[in-house]
N, C-alpha and C positions, 0 to 999 in steps of 0.2 A: 505493498501500498504505499509505504512511504517513499518508495522508488519511484512509483508512478508518481505522484505527486511533483519529485525532482525533476521529472522526463518534463512534465508540462510546466515548470516553471523555465527552465533551460529554453524551450520552444519558444516562450512569452519572451524572455530576454533577448532569440535568436532576432523573432519578428521585431522588435521594439529596435534592435540595431539593426537591421537591414531598413526599417521607415527613416531612422537616421543618417542611411546613409544616403537612401532616395532624396531627404532633402537636403544633403550636400551637394546631389550634382549641382551643376552647373544650368540652364536656361537652355544653353546648346545642345547640352550631352542629352537632356531628356526630350528634346526634340529628336535630334537623332534615334534615340531609343522607340521612340514614338514611330519613328518613319520605320523601322529595323522591324518591329512588331506588325507596323501594318501591310507591310510589303510580305513578311511571311503566312501573314493571314489570306493574302490576296493569292497568292503561290498556291496554301495549302485549297484554299475554296475551287478557285479554278484549275487546278493540275490533278487534284485527286479522281475524279473521274476517267481522263485521259490515260491515267497509271495504268489503272485496272484494266482500262479494255485493251493498253499495250501489252500490259502482262499476259494478259487473256487471249489474246491472240498469239502472243509469244509463243505461249506452253502448247497453244491447238488445241484440239478436240482429244476427249477422252476417248480410248479403244471401243469401238461400235458408233460412236455417234458422228455426224457428217460435219466435215470442215467449218469453221466460221468464215463468211462471210461478211463485208459492209453491207450487204443488200439485206444477208437473212439478221444480223444488227438490227435495222432499220425495218423491218418491215415484218420480224420475229419469225 
């Protein structure tokens, strides 16, 4: 029980240290970080489905199934 409380207090102190570090960053650094996160969010949103499709076509069909094609992808 005591170790759980000490772990929680350690986590809280780490979180407060991280928030202090964020407040110490300059305005330009914060803007750069925000831009990096926005770029990463854009890449994940628009790159996930094309990546899955690419990997599916690269792997090919399972045995006994027809080969995938772009038309079969569009028309089911």
